[in-house]
One Martini backbone bead per residue (centre of mass of N, CA, C, O) as a GRO file, in nm:
protein
  274
    1MET     BB    1   0.704   1.443   0.864
    2GLU     BB    2   0.629   1.506   1.159
    3ASP     BB    3   0.329   1.567   1.100
    4LYS     BB    4   0.255   1.284   1.013
    5ARG     BB    5   0.326   1.135   1.278
    6THR     BB    6   0.153   1.303   1.463
    7ALA     BB    7  -0.112   1.246   1.328
    8PHE     BB    8  -0.114   0.946   1.361
    9ARG     BB    9  -0.118   0.939   1.672
   10LYS     BB   10  -0.393   1.107   1.700
   11LEU     BB   11  -0.573   0.899   1.581
   12HIS     BB   12  -0.531   0.705   1.847
   13GLU     BB   13  -0.666   0.947   2.044
   14ALA     BB   14  -0.919   0.966   1.932
   15LEU     BB   15  -1.236   0.940   1.889
   16GLY     BB   16  -1.306   0.645   1.800
   17ALA     BB   17  -1.292   0.519   1.467
   18PHE     BB   18  -1.057   0.418   1.201
   19ILE     BB   19  -0.969   0.409   0.862
   20ILE     BB   20  -0.696   0.192   0.720
   21PRO     BB   21  -0.615   0.157   0.419
   22ASN     BB   22  -0.485  -0.085   0.143
   23PRO     BB   23  -0.260  -0.039  -0.066
   24TRP     BB   24  -0.044  -0.162  -0.365
   25ASP     BB   25   0.008   0.134  -0.499
   26ILE     BB   26   0.017   0.434  -0.612
   27GLY     BB   27  -0.264   0.464  -0.735
   28THR     BB   28  -0.423   0.358  -0.480
   29ALA     BB   29  -0.309   0.577  -0.283
   30ARG     BB   30  -0.433   0.825  -0.430
   31ILE     BB   31  -0.725   0.745  -0.421
   32LEU     BB   32  -0.752   0.726  -0.118
   33ALA     BB   33  -0.670   1.021  -0.066
   34ALA     BB   34  -0.894   1.153  -0.232
   35LEU     BB   35  -1.130   1.029  -0.051
   36GLY     BB   36  -1.024   1.094   0.273
   37PHE     BB   37  -0.823   0.947   0.409
   38PRO     BB   38  -0.584   0.973   0.684
   39ALA     BB   39  -0.457   0.690   0.621
   40LEU     BB   40  -0.203   0.433   0.553
   41ALA     BB   41  -0.149   0.084   0.445
   42THR     BB   42   0.023  -0.177   0.388
   43THR     BB   43   0.035  -0.490   0.178
   44SER     BB   44   0.201  -0.768   0.153
   45ALA     BB   45   0.013  -0.923  -0.043
   46GLY     BB   46  -0.041  -0.706  -0.248
   47MET     BB   47   0.249  -0.666  -0.327
   48ALA     BB   48   0.308  -0.952  -0.420
   49PHE     BB   49   0.090  -0.968  -0.639
   50SER     BB   50   0.208  -0.718  -0.805
   51LEU     BB   51   0.482  -0.910  -0.845
   52GLY     BB   52   0.409  -1.222  -0.890
   53VAL     BB   53   0.394  -1.334  -0.587
   54ALA     BB   54   0.416  -1.463  -0.291
   55GLU     BB   55   0.375  -1.436   0.022
   56GLY     BB   56   0.711  -1.380   0.154
   57ALA     BB   57   0.896  -1.335  -0.134
   58VAL     BB   58   0.992  -1.056  -0.059
   59SER     BB   59   1.235  -0.856  -0.034
   60ARG     BB   60   1.378  -0.623   0.157
   61GLU     BB   61   1.437  -0.416  -0.079
   62ASP     BB   62   1.140  -0.436  -0.218
   63THR     BB   63   0.988  -0.350   0.034
   64LEU     BB   64   1.114  -0.072   0.082
   65ASP     BB   65   1.053   0.039  -0.195
   66HIS     BB   66   0.748   0.017  -0.172
   67CYS     BB   67   0.714   0.196   0.087
   68ARG     BB   68   0.846   0.446  -0.035
   69SER     BB   69   0.631   0.491  -0.264
   70ILE     BB   70   0.388   0.530  -0.069
   71VAL     BB   71   0.502   0.771   0.096
   72ALA     BB   72   0.540   0.960  -0.181
   73ALA     BB   73   0.236   0.963  -0.305
   74THR     BB   74   0.146   1.116  -0.030
   75PRO     BB   75   0.065   1.309   0.262
   76LEU     BB   76   0.025   1.064   0.419
   77PRO     BB   77   0.037   0.838   0.661
   78VAL     BB   78   0.241   0.538   0.696
   79SER     BB   79   0.187   0.197   0.740
   80ALA     BB   80   0.359  -0.109   0.777
   81ASP     BB   81   0.369  -0.437   0.643
   82LEU     BB   82   0.647  -0.646   0.784
   83GLU     BB   83   0.568  -0.884   0.914
   84LYS     BB   84   0.856  -1.026   1.085
   85GLY     BB   85   1.056  -0.897   0.915
   86PHE     BB   86   1.426  -0.953   0.873
   87GLY     BB   87   1.378  -1.184   1.085
   88ASP     BB   88   1.399  -1.368   1.414
   89SER     BB   89   1.536  -1.167   1.593
   90PRO     BB   90   1.553  -0.905   1.792
   91GLN     BB   91   1.759  -0.746   1.619
   92SER     BB   92   1.586  -0.762   1.353
   93ALA     BB   93   1.351  -0.595   1.474
   94ALA     BB   94   1.509  -0.337   1.526
   95GLU     BB   95   1.602  -0.297   1.229
   96THR     BB   96   1.323  -0.265   1.109
   97ILE     BB   97   1.250   0.001   1.249
   98ARG     BB   98   1.490   0.168   1.134
   99ALA     BB   99   1.425   0.124   0.834
  100ALA     BB  100   1.140   0.240   0.845
  101ALA     BB  101   1.204   0.525   0.946
  102ASP     BB  102   1.413   0.605   0.709
  103ILE     BB  103   1.160   0.610   0.483
  104GLY     BB  104   0.901   0.763   0.645
  105LEU     BB  105   0.743   0.605   0.832
  106ALA     BB  106   0.490   0.608   1.098
  107GLY     BB  107   0.480   0.288   1.079
  108CYS     BB  108   0.445  -0.060   1.205
  109SER     BB  109   0.431  -0.418   1.166
  110LEU     BB  110   0.463  -0.709   1.389
  111GLU     BB  111   0.501  -1.053   1.397
  112ASP     BB  112   0.456  -1.402   1.523
  113HIS     BB  113   0.522  -1.506   1.251
  114THR     BB  114   0.770  -1.725   1.102
  115GLY     BB  115   0.704  -1.852   0.791
  116ARG     BB  116   0.618  -2.140   0.892
  117ARG     BB  117   0.402  -2.404   0.860
  118ASP     BB  118   0.521  -2.608   1.080
  119ASP     BB  119   0.598  -2.328   1.259
  120PRO     BB  120   0.418  -2.040   1.282
  121ILE     BB  121   0.479  -1.965   1.599
  122TYR     BB  122   0.636  -1.814   1.818
  123ASP     BB  123   0.764  -1.821   2.092
  124PHE     BB  124   0.675  -1.631   2.355
  125THR     BB  125   0.944  -1.521   2.437
  126LEU     BB  126   1.048  -1.431   2.154
  127ALA     BB  127   0.813  -1.252   2.084
  128VAL     BB  128   0.863  -1.048   2.316
  129GLU     BB  129   1.163  -0.984   2.252
  130ARG     BB  130   1.104  -0.858   1.982
  131ILE     BB  131   0.931  -0.620   2.093
  132GLU     BB  132   1.135  -0.502   2.289
  133ALA     BB  133   1.337  -0.428   2.060
  134ALA     BB  134   1.154  -0.253   1.895
  135VAL     BB  135   1.101  -0.043   2.121
  136GLU     BB  136   1.393   0.046   2.168
  137ALA     BB  137   1.424   0.150   1.882
  138ARG     BB  138   1.191   0.355   1.887
  139ARG     BB  139   1.313   0.530   2.129
  140SER     BB  140   1.582   0.607   1.966
  141LEU     BB  141   1.432   0.794   1.802
  142PRO     BB  142   1.384   1.140   1.692
  143HIS     BB  143   1.088   1.025   1.652
  144ASP     BB  144   0.797   0.924   1.580
  145PHE     BB  145   0.646   0.590   1.625
  146VAL     BB  146   0.417   0.329   1.532
  147LEU     BB  147   0.380   0.023   1.711
  148THR     BB  148   0.265  -0.294   1.578
  149ALA     BB  149   0.141  -0.585   1.751
  150ARG     BB  150   0.115  -0.930   1.633
  151CYS     BB  151  -0.129  -1.196   1.653
  152GLU     BB  152  -0.153  -1.506   1.444
  153ASN     BB  153  -0.321  -1.750   1.533
  154PHE     BB  154  -0.604  -1.727   1.367
  155LEU     BB  155  -0.434  -1.770   1.076
  156TRP     BB  156  -0.309  -2.071   1.218
  157ASP     BB  157  -0.501  -2.270   1.370
  158ARG     BB  158  -0.506  -2.085   1.662
  159ALA     BB  159  -0.794  -2.069   1.844
  160ASP     BB  160  -0.643  -1.901   2.113
  161LEU     BB  161  -0.757  -1.658   2.320
  162ASP     BB  162  -0.573  -1.670   2.560
  163ASP     BB  163  -0.301  -1.655   2.413
  164THR     BB  164  -0.363  -1.402   2.258
  165ILE     BB  165  -0.394  -1.216   2.507
  166ARG     BB  166  -0.126  -1.274   2.634
  167ARG     BB  167   0.038  -1.153   2.413
  168LEU     BB  168  -0.084  -0.872   2.396
  169GLN     BB  169  -0.020  -0.804   2.695
  170ALA     BB  170   0.297  -0.835   2.655
  171PHE     BB  171   0.320  -0.619   2.421
  172GLU     BB  172   0.217  -0.391   2.597
  173LYS     BB  173   0.435  -0.407   2.825
  174ALA     BB  174   0.674  -0.370   2.605
  175GLY     BB  175   0.552  -0.106   2.422
  176ALA     BB  176   0.330  -0.109   2.240
  177ASP     BB  177   0.087   0.078   2.065
  178VAL     BB  178  -0.041  -0.155   1.896
  179LEU     BB  179  -0.303  -0.406   1.866
  180TYR     BB  180  -0.311  -0.736   1.677
  181ALA     BB  181  -0.573  -0.990   1.571
  182PRO     BB  182  -0.612  -1.161   1.323
  183GLY     BB  183  -0.933  -1.334   1.267
  184LEU     BB  184  -1.165  -1.218   1.397
  185ARG     BB  185  -1.530  -1.322   1.386
  186ASP     BB  186  -1.646  -1.160   1.643
  187LEU     BB  187  -1.765  -0.930   1.863
  188ARG     BB  188  -1.709  -1.071   2.129
  189THR     BB  189  -1.407  -1.113   2.078
  190ILE     BB  190  -1.325  -0.827   2.023
  191ARG     BB  191  -1.419  -0.721   2.296
  192LEU     BB  192  -1.229  -0.897   2.474
  193VAL     BB  193  -0.962  -0.780   2.357
  194CYS     BB  194  -1.007  -0.487   2.425
  195LYS     BB  195  -1.052  -0.527   2.748
  196ALA     BB  196  -0.751  -0.662   2.790
  197VAL     BB  197  -0.665  -0.378   2.695
  198THR     BB  198  -0.527  -0.022   2.666
  199LYS     BB  199  -0.452  -0.025   2.384
  200PRO     BB  200  -0.488   0.001   2.065
  201VAL     BB  201  -0.703  -0.158   1.831
  202ASN     BB  202  -0.669  -0.372   1.551
  203VAL     BB  203  -0.881  -0.452   1.271
  204VAL     BB  204  -0.990  -0.670   1.023
  205MET     BB  205  -1.143  -0.636   0.711
  206GLY     BB  206  -1.252  -0.841   0.439
  207MET     BB  207  -1.313  -1.112   0.554
  208PRO     BB  208  -1.471  -1.386   0.536
  209GLY     BB  209  -1.739  -1.368   0.776
  210ALA     BB  210  -1.629  -1.053   0.867
  211THR     BB  211  -1.882  -0.786   0.866
  212PHE     BB  212  -1.843  -0.476   1.011
  213SER     BB  213  -1.898  -0.180   1.130
  214VAL     BB  214  -1.771   0.101   1.257
  215ALA     BB  215  -1.973   0.124   1.489
  216GLU     BB  216  -1.952  -0.168   1.605
  217LEU     BB  217  -1.637  -0.157   1.648
  218ALA     BB  218  -1.640   0.094   1.840
  219GLU     BB  219  -1.822  -0.035   2.060
  220ALA     BB  220  -1.609  -0.276   2.114
  221GLY     BB  221  -1.308  -0.088   2.103
  222VAL     BB  222  -1.213   0.002   1.836
  223LYS     BB  223  -0.978   0.203   1.654
  224ARG     BB  224  -0.858   0.022   1.405
  225ILE     BB  225  -0.925  -0.017   1.042
  226SER     BB  226  -0.849  -0.262   0.828
  227VAL     BB  227  -0.809  -0.470   0.494
  228GLY     BB  228  -0.559  -0.553   0.376
  229SER     BB  229  -0.607  -0.759   0.090
  230GLY     BB  230  -0.903  -0.685   0.001
  231LEU     BB  231  -0.867  -0.487  -0.240
  232ALA     BB  232  -0.679  -0.661  -0.406
  233ARG     BB  233  -0.863  -0.910  -0.436
  234LEU     BB  234  -1.091  -0.765  -0.577
  235ALA     BB  235  -0.934  -0.662  -0.825
  236PHE     BB  236  -0.827  -0.943  -0.916
  237GLY     BB  237  -1.100  -1.084  -0.935
  238THR     BB  238  -1.215  -0.902  -1.157
  239PHE     BB  239  -0.986  -0.957  -1.367
  240VAL     BB  240  -1.022  -1.266  -1.384
  241ASN     BB  241  -1.324  -1.273  -1.464
  242ALA     BB  242  -1.277  -1.120  -1.729
  243ALA     BB  243  -1.076  -1.313  -1.857
  244ARG     BB  244  -1.263  -1.562  -1.850
  245GLU     BB  245  -1.479  -1.451  -2.031
  246MET     BB  246  -1.307  -1.417  -2.279
  247ARG     BB  247  -1.199  -1.717  -2.295
  248SER     BB  248  -1.486  -1.881  -2.269
  249ALA     BB  249  -1.714  -1.665  -2.415
  250GLY     BB  250  -1.615  -1.413  -2.588
  251THR     BB  251  -1.687  -1.175  -2.390
  252PHE     BB  252  -1.742  -0.800  -2.267
  253ARG     BB  253  -1.919  -0.723  -2.008
  254PHE     BB  254  -1.717  -0.613  -1.794
  255SER     BB  255  -1.719  -0.308  -1.909
  256ASP     BB  256  -1.983  -0.210  -1.766
  257GLN     BB  257  -1.812  -0.197  -1.471
  258ALA     BB  258  -1.617   0.016  -1.559
  259MET     BB  259  -1.439   0.267  -1.523
  260SER     BB  260  -1.389   0.557  -1.628
  261PHE     BB  261  -1.134   0.724  -1.763
  262ALA     BB  262  -1.189   1.004  -1.647
  263GLU     BB  263  -1.239   0.930  -1.350
  264LEU     BB  264  -0.968   0.789  -1.302
  265GLU     BB  265  -0.781   1.024  -1.393
  266GLY     BB  266  -0.895   1.232  -1.182
  267PHE     BB  267  -0.745   1.122  -0.930
  268PHE     BB  268  -0.451   1.239  -1.070
  269THR     BB  269  -0.568   1.552  -1.132
  270GLY     BB  270  -0.816   1.653  -0.933
  271THR     BB  271  -1.126   1.614  -1.084
  272THR     BB  272  -1.245   1.420  -0.901
  273LYS     BB  273  -1.536   1.365  -0.720
  274THR     BB  274  -1.598   1.256  -0.369
   0.00000   0.00000   0.00000
């Protein structure tokens, strides 16, 4: 376990950028591992969709069980998307870190999103206090753990770059290991965020209207690239389109695009070549 955590830290210290894709169940985790990715990250939305509920509706117990299953699925280090954690207070943020570490995660992210549409972003002071408490909990662990602090402004119609940078800089000062502002739409903005901080920056690809290459993102200063719910939404979208074809047209052309049984099974038996 310590080797996985050490390896995860070293990914953030190496040259260039790396992709950390987001499986939503054991099968997708094993496929991504077989394809050679160096680490995995859970997706809160993908997890919720796989359970048939909306994002944010999964209980603490079910979330931890899900993360535990992804950790056990492969030898890779796993970072968890734990949304705002398991409460609003700094104390709950600290408890989230301890719970995440206890199930073998190599890291996790915490958001400044409140979970309330009428008041979506935590007050600046509380947001920083939550990360300070999380950092204190991380430092008390007997092993390494990578804490990612997220500013959610751009996902909640608060396209305020100055406030986003202010928050990320405060999270960095508080001791966060990785900084993350999902929803940045252009390379200029991404570059400004990366230049404003000294810790590694995570960006998310797979959102409509913002698709840049690893080389472009690395040149802008990005260290880590995740895809959030992108792979899950792609899979569910393909499934729904196939179901609609059957229901409305009475045809089954979708099967022409399906992966063969043997190739898919090969990912789980070690016989599929990557």
